[in-house]
Structure formats: structure tokens, C-alpha cells
C-alpha positions as MATLAB code, in Angstrom:
seq = 'MSPVTAFIDLHCHPPVKAYLEGPFAPYLDHVAAIFRRPVQMMEPEELADLYRSLDGRAVLLGWDAGTATGLPPFTSSQVAELVAVAPDVFVGFGGIDPHRADAVDQVDIAADAGMLGLKFHPSVQRFDPADPRYLDIFARAVAHGLVCLFHTGYTALGSGMPGGAGVETEYANPMRLDSLAARVPELSIIAAHPSWPWQDEAIATARHKPSVWLELSGWSPRRFPPALVEAVTGELLHRSLFGSDFPFITPQKWIGDWEQLDIAPEATRRILHDNAAELLGLADDRGDPDAGG';
ca = [
     -63.734  -23.532   94.047;
     -65.398  -21.701   96.872;
     -67.393  -18.586   95.976;
     -64.821  -16.023   97.199;
     -66.080  -13.320   94.861;
     -67.290  -12.568   91.397;
     -64.354  -12.338   89.001;
     -63.207  -10.958   85.674;
     -60.750  -13.222   83.868;
     -58.409  -10.975   81.862;
     -56.874  -13.815   79.867;
     -59.116  -16.272   78.052;
     -58.093  -17.815   74.727;
     -61.382  -18.713   73.016;
     -61.389  -22.533   72.836;
     -63.429  -22.510   69.633;
     -62.615  -24.345   66.426;
     -61.496  -21.295   64.417;
     -58.994  -20.360   67.134;
     -57.606  -23.740   68.139;
     -57.395  -25.049   64.568;
     -56.273  -21.685   63.196;
     -53.487  -19.600   64.765;
     -52.916  -22.052   67.643;
     -52.856  -25.256   65.605;
     -49.054  -25.805   65.385;
     -48.557  -25.172   69.105;
     -51.548  -26.886   70.642;
     -50.173  -30.353   71.418;
     -46.952  -28.941   72.874;
     -48.802  -26.436   75.050;
     -51.233  -29.084   76.294;
     -48.281  -31.296   77.240;
     -46.600  -28.476   79.177;
     -49.769  -27.679   81.116;
     -50.569  -31.395   81.462;
     -54.129  -30.671   80.483;
     -55.910  -31.741   77.289;
     -57.562  -28.853   75.496;
     -61.277  -29.342   74.950;
     -62.914  -27.496   72.083;
     -66.073  -25.695   73.192;
     -69.038  -23.983   71.615;
     -69.419  -20.310   72.567;
     -72.585  -21.064   74.528;
     -70.748  -23.728   76.550;
     -67.988  -21.292   77.427;
     -70.504  -18.650   78.446;
     -72.398  -21.146   80.606;
     -69.163  -22.160   82.348;
     -68.215  -18.611   83.282;
     -71.778  -17.688   84.157;
     -72.013  -20.674   86.514;
     -68.872  -19.422   88.293;
     -70.162  -15.835   88.559;
     -67.355  -14.767   86.252;
     -66.739  -12.770   83.118;
     -64.123  -13.590   80.480;
     -61.984  -11.285   78.371;
     -61.721  -13.118   75.043;
     -58.440  -12.435   73.264;
     -58.001  -12.039   69.545;
     -54.777  -13.063   67.820;
     -52.831  -11.946   64.773;
     -49.212  -12.989   64.277;
     -49.610  -13.628   60.576;
     -46.510  -11.787   59.366;
     -44.189  -13.690   61.686;
     -45.881  -17.103   61.520;
     -47.876  -17.271   58.296;
     -50.853  -18.452   60.338;
     -54.381  -17.052   60.032;
     -55.604  -14.481   62.550;
     -58.497  -14.661   64.952;
     -59.869  -11.247   64.110;
     -61.642   -8.531   66.046;
     -64.820   -9.309   64.115;
     -64.580  -12.958   65.163;
     -64.116  -11.923   68.794;
     -67.094   -9.564   68.442;
     -69.242  -12.457   67.208;
     -68.387  -14.390   70.364;
     -69.085  -11.411   72.611;
     -72.495  -11.054   70.965;
     -73.376  -14.593   72.082;
     -73.144  -13.604   75.746;
     -72.474   -9.892   76.308;
     -73.266  -10.345   80.004;
     -70.256  -12.665   80.274;
     -67.827  -11.875   77.458;
     -65.576   -8.875   76.827;
     -63.418   -8.598   73.702;
     -59.793   -7.671   73.029;
     -58.719   -7.525   69.389;
     -55.508   -9.003   68.042;
     -53.228   -6.654   66.074;
     -50.309   -7.721   63.867;
     -47.943   -4.741   64.308;
     -46.084   -5.536   61.072;
     -49.120   -5.028   58.848;
     -49.124   -1.884   56.733;
     -52.701   -1.270   57.886;
     -52.065   -1.995   61.578;
     -53.284    1.449   62.652;
     -56.457    0.926   60.623;
     -56.884   -2.428   62.362;
     -56.975   -0.571   65.679;
     -59.872    1.493   64.314;
     -61.611   -1.700   63.203;
     -61.168   -3.233   66.653;
     -62.641   -0.168   68.324;
     -65.566   -0.088   65.899;
     -66.207   -3.771   66.668;
     -66.607   -2.949   70.356;
     -63.262   -4.207   71.597;
     -62.139   -2.770   74.944;
     -58.485   -3.608   74.406;
     -55.828   -5.115   72.165;
     -53.664   -8.211   72.600;
     -49.994   -8.424   71.576;
     -47.516  -11.310   71.882;
     -44.112   -9.738   71.155;
     -42.110  -12.956   71.209;
     -44.369  -14.774   68.729;
     -44.966  -11.648   66.662;
     -41.222  -10.853   66.807;
     -41.441   -7.157   67.520;
     -40.219   -4.685   70.106;
     -43.203   -2.797   71.562;
     -41.007    0.246   72.235;
     -39.666    0.484   68.681;
     -40.655    3.923   67.307;
     -41.993    2.236   64.159;
     -44.972    0.950   66.139;
     -45.801    3.984   68.262;
     -48.595    5.123   65.922;
     -50.442    1.896   66.753;
     -50.382    2.694   70.450;
     -51.229    6.348   69.918;
     -54.342    5.231   68.045;
     -55.186    2.845   70.904;
     -54.992    5.801   73.281;
     -57.284    7.800   70.991;
     -59.897    5.052   71.252;
     -59.375    4.430   74.963;
     -58.193    0.876   74.343;
     -56.088   -1.014   76.884;
     -53.104   -2.920   75.458;
     -52.214   -6.342   76.869;
     -48.763   -7.809   76.189;
     -47.445  -11.295   76.808;
     -44.338  -11.088   79.002;
     -41.703  -13.651   79.928;
     -41.353  -17.270   78.895;
     -44.009  -18.748   76.646;
     -45.197  -22.300   76.178;
     -45.822  -21.486   72.527;
     -43.054  -23.130   70.525;
     -41.449  -24.633   73.630;
     -39.721  -27.899   72.728;
     -40.279  -27.405   69.009;
     -37.267  -27.033   66.671;
     -35.909  -23.525   67.055;
     -38.774  -22.802   69.418;
     -40.911  -22.489   66.272;
     -39.143  -19.207   65.609;
     -40.425  -17.618   68.828;
     -37.904  -15.119   70.243;
     -38.399  -14.882   74.003;
     -36.327  -11.758   74.568;
     -38.948   -9.582   72.886;
     -41.173  -10.356   75.890;
     -38.834   -8.770   78.432;
     -41.071   -6.368   80.408;
     -38.366   -3.698   80.307;
     -39.541   -3.067   76.758;
     -42.906   -2.117   78.247;
     -41.100    0.258   80.590;
     -39.751    2.024   77.514;
     -43.172    2.018   75.843;
     -44.801    3.457   78.964;
     -42.211    6.245   79.010;
     -42.900    7.111   75.367;
     -46.706    6.786   75.462;
     -47.619    7.589   79.085;
     -51.356    7.832   78.339;
     -51.507    4.164   77.257;
     -52.869    1.654   79.787;
     -50.519   -1.341   79.564;
     -51.142   -4.828   80.963;
     -48.063   -7.006   81.455;
     -49.585  -10.473   81.167;
     -48.338  -13.459   83.166;
     -45.710  -13.691   85.861;
     -42.757  -12.575   83.754;
     -40.185  -15.301   84.468;
     -37.231  -14.996   84.065;
     -37.801  -11.219   84.409;
     -40.173  -11.071   87.363;
     -38.199   -8.369   89.176;
     -38.148   -6.284   86.003;
     -41.940   -6.521   85.705;
     -42.453   -5.432   89.312;
     -39.976   -2.576   88.883;
     -41.701   -1.448   85.692;
     -45.132   -1.386   87.333;
     -43.780    0.423   90.386;
     -42.100    3.056   88.237;
     -44.787    3.533   85.572;
     -48.323    4.129   86.904;
     -49.843    3.143   83.548;
     -48.567   -0.450   83.819;
     -50.680   -3.213   85.372;
     -49.572   -6.733   86.338;
     -51.754   -9.630   85.207;
     -51.259  -13.038   86.803;
     -52.381  -15.657   84.272;
     -50.610  -18.778   83.114;
     -49.126  -19.859   86.444;
     -50.633  -21.488   89.479;
     -50.450  -19.025   92.378;
     -48.760  -21.812   94.342;
     -45.721  -21.196   92.129;
     -45.628  -17.415   92.523;
     -42.337  -16.164   93.974;
     -42.734  -14.413   97.336;
     -41.708  -11.059   95.825;
     -44.617  -11.227   93.383;
     -47.178  -12.065   96.068;
     -45.830   -9.257   98.226;
     -46.034   -6.766   95.341;
     -49.529   -7.581   94.084;
     -51.053   -7.677   97.573;
     -49.100   -4.636   98.738;
     -47.802   -1.636   96.821;
     -49.316   -2.781   93.497;
     -52.631   -4.058   94.878;
     -54.637   -1.506   92.882;
     -52.873   -2.393   89.601;
     -52.920   -6.188   89.783;
     -55.318   -8.317   87.758;
     -56.564  -11.880   87.668;
     -56.240  -13.926   84.508;
     -56.376  -17.685   84.127;
     -54.968  -18.485   80.634;
     -58.034  -20.613   79.879;
     -58.281  -23.254   78.470;
     -54.759  -24.154   79.651;
     -55.512  -23.205   83.264;
     -59.110  -22.978   84.439;
     -60.370  -20.143   86.637;
     -61.452  -22.765   89.178;
     -57.908  -24.119   89.415;
     -56.278  -20.693   89.630;
     -58.650  -19.311   92.248;
     -58.518  -22.522   94.282;
     -54.731  -22.275   94.420;
     -54.910  -18.554   95.204;
     -57.078  -19.323   98.225;
     -54.285  -21.480   99.616;
     -52.124  -18.348   99.962;
     -54.366  -16.970  102.716;
     -54.773  -13.531  101.143;
     -57.084  -11.000  102.786;
     -60.598  -11.086  101.267;
     -60.443   -7.387  100.424;
     -57.274   -7.916   98.372;
     -58.762  -10.961   96.662;
     -61.887   -9.048   95.614;
     -59.769   -6.240   94.234;
     -57.460   -8.497   92.210;
     -60.156  -10.867   90.978;
     -62.758   -8.276   90.117;
     -62.621   -4.624   91.104;
     -59.380   -3.589   89.413;
     -60.445   -5.005   86.052;
     -63.909   -3.483   86.350;
     -62.352   -0.067   86.933;
     -59.684   -0.421   84.231;
     -62.144   -1.565   81.560;
     -65.046    0.602   82.670;
     -67.323   -2.374   83.253;
     -70.554   -1.755   85.120;
     -70.998   -4.958   87.078;
     -73.272   -5.279   90.092;
     -71.867   -8.677   91.025;
     -68.839   -7.189   92.772;
     -68.804   -6.226   96.418;
     -69.763   -2.534   96.654;
     -68.043   -2.349  100.028;
     -64.727   -3.702   98.745;
     -62.220   -1.194   99.990;
     -59.160    0.484   98.581;
];
């Protein structure tokens, strides 16, 4: 990877034992096969050293789909412990199970633990983000100034397993985020991943709702449809975000493939770094102060 710019990776699954052998354990072999990349368990210091060596920061994502899956969570406090290892490199997003009776309290706990956002996976968690039953969760996120990141589109989790391991893909249609953005307009919403098979819906949602951001993890940029490249480098340039989906795709791989698209350096700096720094309120002197836009 050439040093195009400092970066902030909005989508990093912590490759630590408690995560990979906890909530991800049933899916891990199938996901590794889909990405054709073995998953290497890492110590927190190793992960920090990797990102630091690349002049990058990583948003570490919590996880809680316990009601739907019966699997243990990776809690906000566990994410906070990782962030404390390398606060110059790591940023934390808590995982919230929306079905829990104390889900709103869990938002408070995430905020108190120093999380800057929350992670949801509607298709694994089996919930509709726009369902009025869950709006109190997002209102509390707004009260704390927390960004909410949602998986959208197809997922490798459960793919090829009997019944897709109970994962219901339709919950990850980004049009549900359009409805959520209409009902809670103060909430900053990140639509994670190119949203196949609903890519046009994701672009339309972000164009229509100024609180919705597109995040580009989980796919090689070489596979991005032309409409997506046009949107994130054009009309949606200031609301487009880099994410890798580490450890399934590395930031080196993603950025190396992005460079093959011949994108203007100013747009690359904005997508890889500046937009996330502004959205999350990160003071970071490694970005280019002259990056325009």
C-alpha cells in the first residue's frame, strides 16, 4: 500500500479471542471461506501496532445479538478495554441488542464507557430499525451524541449454513434506514457496506436524507458498481466513509484496490480520513489540513 493518506477505518471487528470465539464462533469458518482469507487471532497490542504502522486508526465494533442467536455479546466495556490499550489508534462503538428490556440503559452504559457510536446488524439481530418499538434506543443515542452504524445488504454471516443460520437478509434493506432517518432526523446513521442487492436504494436514501452516510467496507473497490463510485466521489463525497471489514479484508488490500480506480487525491483524503474525523469529532493532526471540500 502506498502512503496515500492517513486513514480512519470505520469497520474493524476486533480479532481477539473473546470476539472470534464468542459471538463470531459459529460463523467464522464460513466467513473465512467466502473471503478466501484465514482469520488470524491477534493480541490488542498487535492490532494497534498494525494500524499505527499504516498511519491509521480503527473503529472497533462491539456486538450483541444474544436474543436472536443465543450467543454471548462483545460488550461496550470489552471494547473500552481495547481502546484503553491504544487510545491514539482505537475508537470504540458499542454493540446493542435492541430486543433487550434494558436496551436503552445499554446505550447509557456505552456512552459512559466512552463509545462514540453503536453497531447494529439488523439481519442477524432480526429487527427492523424503523419499528417504533426501538425508537427510544435511537432517541437515547441522539441524547448522547452517538453515531449509529447499521449493516446493510447481503451478509457473509450464515451464508451457506442451513437456513442461513437464521439470518434474515431483508432486515438489512437500507430503505429501513430511510424510514428511521425520517422518524429520528437528528440521528447520524451509517449504512455499512455496499448494500447489494439494494445499492440503488442505499444511494437514494443517502441523497434524500442528509443524516445518512455511506460506508464502504466488506467489498474490494474493484467490485464497486459504477453508480456507487460516481455517488461517493461526487454528490455524496462529504458523506462517504472508508471501512475495511478487518480481519476479513485488510486496510492495505482495500486501499490498494481503491488506488486502482484513479480517484482524485482530494476525494481519497476525504473518504479515507476527513469525513470520519468530522463525523466522530476526532482531533487528528495526521490528516491533510489543506484537504478541500
